Residue, then its C-alpha position, 0 to 999 in steps of 0.5 A: m129958903g124957898a118952897l119945898v117939893r116932895i117927890r116919890g115914885w118908881l120905875e119899871c124896866d128890864d136888865q139893860q134899861f136898869a143898867q142905863v138908869e144907873e149910869i144916868v144917876q151915877s153921872d151926877d155928883a151926889d154931893r151937889t144934887y139929890s141923886g142920892g134919893w135913887a134906890f136900886p135894890s140889889r136883888q130883883y125878882n122875876f122879870v121886872n127891875w124896880v128903881f125907886f126915888g124919894v126926896e124932899m127937895r128945894a123947888q128950884s131943883v125940880d127941873w134938874f130931876l125932871d130933866r133926868l127923868r126925861r132922859v131915863a124915859r127916852i132909854p130905848a127898848s132893849d128886847e124883843d118885847n119892845d117895852l119902854i121904861t114905865g113909872l109913876f111919881f107923885v110930886s107935892h109942891e108945898v105951894d102949888g099942890m100935888s101932880e102926877w108924873q107918868v113915865r110912859d111911851g118914851a116921855v114924862a106926862i104931867r097932870a094934876a094928881s087925883q084927889e085919892y092921893q091927897f092923903l100923902d100930903e096930910 
């Protein structure tokens, strides 16, 4: 059966970036991937758009998700503020433990998660 990995997190972006994130997600076949774990709120508030993800997946699919997240992180700034997409994901592998994936500066930085977040895996 293989190990399971729980991934949950969010992205912050502007209107144009939000549309590009949707395009990337919709390019996957929802019946063959975990792309159904993405949530795009129909109503956004104020100046930031939010995109959420939450899924428990087989470990062999984590690379698929990481590839999509890296594509999203590379979406360029689209306004005069020059803001890139930012986000935070907690990735809990049932064997390897928890890591923190930070979406910032056009990339995904992966590091061990702080002990403060271990309650999420209890």
